[in-house]
N, C-alpha and C positions, 0 to 999 in steps of 0.2 A: 503495499500500500505507500503509493508516491506520497510529496510534498508536494506541494507549488504554491507558486508564489503567481500573483496578480498584481497587474497596473492597472491602479483602478480609474473609473471613470471622474475629475472632479466633484460628480453628487450626483447619484445616483438612491432609485428610494423605490420599492415595490411593496406589493400587498399580495401575499398567494398561500392558502390553502396549501395542505401536504397532503397527499390519503396512502401514501407508499413507505414499501420499508425501509428502503433503498437505503443506506451508511453513506452521508457526503465526504469526503479526502480531507485530509489537514489540509489547512491554507494559510497563507497569511497575505497581508495586501498593506501598501505603504496608504491607508487611509483609518482615519478611527470607522467604528462602527459600530450601529446604537441596534439592539433591536429589538423587538417590544414584541409579545408573545401574548395573540390577542386570543385563543383559546387554545384550549387541547391542552397535554404535559410533554416533557422533554426536557433530554438531560444536554449541556450544554460543555464542551473541554477549552477551557482559554489555561493555556502554559498547563502553570503545574497543578489546574488544580479545575473541579469537574463541579456547575452547578447543577441541582435541579432547577427548570426553569418549569409555568405555573402561570395561567392568564392574568394580565397584569403586570406581569413583572420586565423590568428595563436592565438590559445587559449588556454593558459597554466592554466597550473591544480596543485596548490600541493601535497605534501604527506600529505593521512591525509582530503582532502576537501569533502566538502559533492558534490556529482551533477550528473546531469540527463539531458535528452536529453529532448525536449519539443519542441515535430513534431504536433501543434493540427492538423494541416491543412493536412497533414499525404502529403506532399510535395517530392518529390523523388527529391532524394540529393545524391556525393560521396565525401568522406570523406579519409582522410591517421588519423587513431589512434595510435601515436608511446607512449608507457610506457615502461619504466624503472628503473628500482632499482640508488641510489649513490653509492651502491657499485659497480654497473656492468660496473665502472669507477675507485673504489678505486686505486686499483694493475698499473693503467694507468697513471691518472692524478699525480702531487706532490702535493701538502696538500699547499695553497701559502694563508695566513688568509689576506695577500693584495690585493686579486680579488676572491671573491667571485662567479665562476662558475652562479650558479643557486640563483641568488638572486630577479632573476624578479619575479620568481615563486612565489617569498611572497611575490610582489606588488600589492596594487590593479589594477594595470595597467594590466588585466588581457588576454585583447586580443588587436592586432596590426591588421591592414590595412597592405598588403605590394603591393610596385610596381611589374610594368614586370617584370625589371630583378628580383627582388631578389622574386620572385613567382619562374622562371627559376633555380634559387639557389635553393631555397629551395628544389623542386619539383626533380631537379637532385640529390638529396640525400634521399630522401624521397624512388626514385625508386632503387637507385646503394642498402637504404639500405634492400629492399623486395624484391632483385635479388640475395646477399650477399645469407638472409634467405634461401633462397626457394636451390639457388644449393648448398648450404655448400661446398664450395670448402675451400682445403685447408689455413689452413688463416683465415678462415672467420671469425669468432669473434673478432678475432684484427682487420679486415677490417673495420667490422661493429661499435668498437668502438674511430677508428680513422672518418670515417663518422661524430658519432655520437658528436664527439669532437670537430670538426670544424663545426659542427649548431649549438651547441649549445654556442662558440666561437664568429657564424656570429651574433647570434643571441641578445647575452649578449652585443656586443657592438654599434651593431640597438638601445638598448634599452637607455645605458647608454649612448651615444652621440644621441640621438635621429633623428639620420640621416637618411632623407626621413620617417619620424614614422608617422606614423597616430594609433594613438587610437583609439581606438573601445569604445563607452561610452556604460555602464550596461544598459540598462534600464529601463531609470528613466521617462519612460510615466506618472508613477503611485505614483510618489514619497508616499506616505498613505502605499501603499504595502512594501515601501523600509523601514521605517518607523516601520513597522509593524514586518519587518522580524528580522531587528534589536536587538527591544522591546524584541523577542522570545528570542531571544540570547543571553540575558544576562539574561532575566528573566527566563527558564525554569525552577526552579528550585523551584520557587513559585508556588500559584494555576494562571491557568488562561486560560481562555474558551472565546467562540467566543463571549460569554455580555459583557466581561469584555474589551476583544479588539476594541468590537462592540463602549461598549461608553467613552474606554478613546480615542480608536482616530474619533468619533463622523462620525461615518458610519453605516448604518444601517448592520445588520446581512444577510441579504439577494445579500448586492452588496457587503458586504467585503466575503465575501464565492463564489460568482463569480471569483468578479478581482482577488483576493487571487489564486484561481486555476487557470486560464488561466498566470498569472505572473509565475507561479513557477510548477504548473502541480501536485501541494497538494492542499488538506482542508489546514484549518490551524492548524484542531486538529493532522491532520496526518506529519505536520511540523512539531509540538510541539515537536508530543511520537516520531518522529523520530530522534530527535537533545537529547529527554532523553534519547535513548540508547543507541545509539551512546556514548555517557559518559555513558551510565549505563557498555555497557562491553568494556569500555578502566578501569570502576573502578573493574571493575568484574576479570579483567586478569594482572592487575599493582599494587592492594594493598589489604590487609589483611580487607575490614571492612564486617562486615554482612548483609549478603541479605537486612534484614530492612534497615540497616543506609544507603545504598547507595539503597532504595526507595524511603527513606527521600532527600537523600541528591543531588535527583534529579527530586522533584516536587513530588513521592507520597506516601497520606496522608495513603491509602487500600496496606496492600502490596500484597493482596489475587490480588486486583486491577494491580497489578506493577507484576506481576506475569505472569497475562492473557494478558499484551502488551507484554511482554516482550517474551515469546512465540509465540506471534501470528504474530511479526513484527520479531524474530530471530530465532524461528525456535525450540528450545530447552527453559532447564527452565533456570532460571540465574543458580543455581548450576552444572545444565551438562555443559552450559557454560563452568564457572567455568575450572570448575573436565579437560573439552577438551584441554583450555587455556594452564595448565598448562602438561597436557601431553603430547601436541604442543611444549610446551619449554622445556622439560626433553629432548626429541629425540633431538632436533635443538642440546645442549647441546651434548650427546652423541656422534652426529654426525658429529660434528668439533675437538671431540677431535684427536689428532694425535695416 
């Protein structure tokens, strides 16, 4: 099961009802995301935590946070997905160092349960954004920025002041899995195996595999490789390190094995990925020149 990076649009919003039991692939993107559940119940994995999301819950996902829908029972649910880049509001908002409109995306309280009035307020703004996106009347993009800013200010106040705020705790039913996730996140650059995890955390390999999959939607090795590939892609794009150095940096002792896992996960070889990333950056620079 691979991990996908998505280049986000400046602004995207959708409302959809899901009735199938497929599990979405793990992914991350260069934009903020707000997920709001209208009806149903799902589990959502974000970085090293899994949240039980029910009707009326808002989930905040920071830029480049690895996340994944885990809908084990295939239950029907309806959700609103709002994705936006910070730059979408850059020409609309005046920077204020003392007031960070996006601070709650960086906290560990990723989900809140809204009361009746707050749900009505939020759903009104979502519906207006969707209506503007659909109809595209003159000035719709400006109105979307107004609606988004009002929504973010409302949520900022709710989170900062704790007004009628019900934090949704991440699923800690199996605290050991949370500790294992944290361990992998900090030790992906070292040798890590299922047997190592089993011994370090005093849990049988079979029970660990089953429980880890239930909580996160990944096997232990899938999760480990996803974290390694995320870091490898960042290094290929932003550093001048050789592929062999990057392989070692993210925990691989064998360059061939690294290349095989990278291509199986990303779909290209490491060198091809580096060339495509740099070509894309060149195109962006050219397109932004006056």
